[in-house]
N, C-alpha and C positions, 0 to 999 in steps of 0.2 A: 352504446352498448350491444357487441357482438352475440348474436345468438348462441341458444346453449349446444351447440356444436357434439359436444362431447359426450352427449347421449344417443347419439344417432346410431349406433351400432348396438349394444346390449341393448342400450335404456328401453327400445321398441318390445324387449324380448319382455325384459323386466316390469314396463309397465301393465304388459298383455298378463302378463304371471300376478300383479298384485291388483288387477281390476277381476282375476276369477277369483283369487281368493276372498277380496273384501267381500264379492255377489255372492259367492257361496259359504264363506266361513267354515266350520268343522262341525263335526256331528256332536250332539249333545251326548252328554254323559250322564250318567248317574238315573235315579229312580225317578219316575214319571211325579212330578206333584201332587200331592192326594187329594190341595186344593184347586190345582187346577192352576196356577198361578204360572205365570212367564219365567224360565228358566233365566238363571246369572248367564252374565256376558261374562267369559275372560278373553281380554282382549291385548295384542301387541300391534308393531307396522311390520312392514315387509322390509328386505333385505339379501340384495344380491349375495347367491351364494348360500345361504344361510333357511334352514325349513324352518322357520319361526311357527308355522303349526304346528309342528311336533313339538318346537320347543316348548310350548306352553299346555298341549292337551295334557301332559301327565299331571300338570297345576289345576286343572279344571278337572280332572279327574279326581285330584284327591278333594278337593273342596266339595263336590257331587256326595263323596263318601260320608267325609265327616259331618254336612248339612243335611242331608235325606235330601236334597234340595238337584231338581235339575240344572246341570251347569253346560252352556254351551263355547265353544272356542272360536274367535274372530280373530280375521287378520285385516287391520288397515294399510291403505298405501303409506303410511308416514307419520312420524310422531307427534305432528300437528294435529292432522285426522284424526289419530288417536284421542287425545286432549280435548278438540271438537266432539268428539262421538259420546266423550265420559260426561263432558258437559251438560249435554241434551239429555241424556240419561239412557242412552244407548249403550254405556258400557257399563258395568259394576264392577268389576274390576280389572287396572289394566298395568300392565307390565310396559315401562315406557323408556326413554334414553334420559340421561340428564336434562337434556333441553324440555323436552316433554315435559318433566317432574317440575322444573321451576314454571313452564308455562300455565300448568294446573294451579298453580298456588294453593299449597294445600292446608290447609288451616282457616282457607274463606271459604265460607257456604259449604257445600255438602259435600266438599270433595277433602278427602283427609290422607295421611302419610301412613302406609302399612311398611314392615320390615322391608330389608335390604338383604341382599346376599351380602355373607362374612368373608371378604374377600383376605385372603392372607395377604400379610404387610409387604412383604418383599414383593407379590405380585400386583399388588395397589398402588405400588410406587410405579410399577411401568407404565400406566396408562397416564400417558401423557397423550399433548398435542406438538405438532412439529410442523415449523414452518420450512421446506424447503427449495434449492433454486439450483436452475444450470450454473454451469460453470461461466466463470464471468460478472457473478456477483457474488463477492465475499462476504460482506457481512449483514447484517439486519439493517445498520443503520445507514447504510447505500439506500435505502429503499426509498426512502421520501423524495430522494432527486432523481430516479430514474424511472419511478412506478409509471409514469405518463406513456414508456415504451415498453411495458411487460406485460404479460398475459399472466392474470392468476385466475386457480383452477382450486375451487373448496369439495368439499363431499360432497355437502347438503345446507342448506340453509337452516336445516333442524337437528342439524351433527351437532355434535359435542366437541370432540377432536377435531372433527372434519370439519368446524362450523363457528359456532359462535366464541369457542374459545379461543383460538388463533387470529378471530375476528377483531376480540377484543383489544389484543396485543395489535394489532393492525391500526387500530382507533387511536391506541395511547402512542402511536408514532405521528399521530394526524392524518392516516390515512382511513377515506371510506372505499373500503371495497369495490362498493357499487360505482364511483365516480372515481376513484384515484386513480386507474389502473388501465390499459389500455383497453383491456376487455376482464369479463367474467364468467367465469362457467363453473356451472356442477358435475363432474363426474358421475355422482353415485354412489362412488364405492372408495376407501382407502386405497386401496389396487388400484383402480382404474387412475384417480389423481395421481400416484406416483408417477404410473405408466408414462400420463400425459408430459410429465416436464422429460421424463429419460428419453420418451422420443421428439421432444421437440417441439409439441402442440401446446406449449402453456410452459412459462419461465420460472412462476412459482405455484408449489400448491402447498395446502395444510391439509394433515391427515392424520392419523391417529400414527405415534411413535415404533411401534411394537411394530406396526407393517414396513414401515422406513430402517428399522433397526434390523428387521429378517432378510433381508436384502438391500443393501444403498448401489442405487444404479452408479455404473459408472458415469463421470461428469456430471452428478447430481451431489452437493454440499447442504447439512444443515446450517440453516441461519439461527435460529429460535427454537426454543423447547420449555412447555410450561410446566407447572406444576405439577404433582398428581392432580389426576379430575377423580373425584368420586361420583361412585355410579349410582344410577335413579332410583332412588325406593320407591316398590309397587305403589300404587294408588286406589283407592275406591271411595267407592262416590257414596256417601251414608244414604238409605231411604227406607223406610218402611217393610221393604222387601229383604235387605240384608244387614246385618248388623257388623258394620268394619272392626270395631273391636273384637270382635269371636271371630272375624276372617286374620286378622294381627295374632291370635292366640293360636291358631290353626298353623300359621303360617311358621310362627318358633318354635312349632311342633313336628314339622314335616320330617327336620334330618332322621328321627326316629320313626315316626311314621310311616313314610314314605321316602326314602331315599333318590327313587327316580325322579322325584319333583326338582330336586335342584338339579340332577345328571342332565335331563333333558334342557333346563336353562344355561346350563354352562356350553352344552352343543350349539345352544344358537345364539350367545352372547361371550364372544372370548373374553371380552374385561373381568367378566367373573371368574376368570383365574381355576383354581382350585376349590373355589367354594363350596361346603358341605351343606351349610346352616345358612337361616336368616339370623338377622340381628338388630336388633332396635334401628331404626333409621338415626343418623346424627343431625342436629339442626344444619341447614347450611344457609345461613343469611349471607355470608360474603360470598356468594355464589349468584351472580347476578345475569340478567340478558338483555338485550337490547327490547 
């Protein structure tokens, strides 16, 4: 397997940023606890060119005001790291992506699903995954015969639109991304994955459809497009310190009580579109990960 060459440029800087965010966290919000209890932790994962600390701080501030409990915002390096911290009891409320939500298996043990941003239908329909390729590969049906000579790039192993959703499509063709291609690399972002194909450093890429649709590069064509991908609901780890049902109720009131909460989340997650409120999370039994 080829090394992860595509991360060598901006990847080092991103890694340093994520390490700093994860170690430093963000400031605690709200009043100190009268009983001296530890602050709740609201956490998410880092992403290039997105200030995720700024995106979740209003949520932490809002929960602090509603609960009267100190709340701290924290940024983890990846969706998987976020879920692992949630399971260990180091995070109380998490803002995951879909992969992280499914990894957490809400409903099993102490982890429960919270409401999800209510994305307008037209925008929700646009959140899809695509597989794109350089000219010379015309259809998805050609991939099984030619994969051994093609370089594949994904956004990340725990990305939804740039990871497990298109990986499932490849597996349906009998292709294992880890062994079926000439190489597999991870770009770290959707824009970087598309750029890798456009610049000839990869032959096939998986990424979010809206990134491709915003500016399809010359010489790159779409091979496949997924069905709409639902956003991952927020998560809560139930404990003696936090009532997840109460937190869910506060989230459903956030659009009236503090519109800045959703405004900040929209800035951190383009897939939330123009959502202004939370809604009860629908069941996602039909979506699975390896």
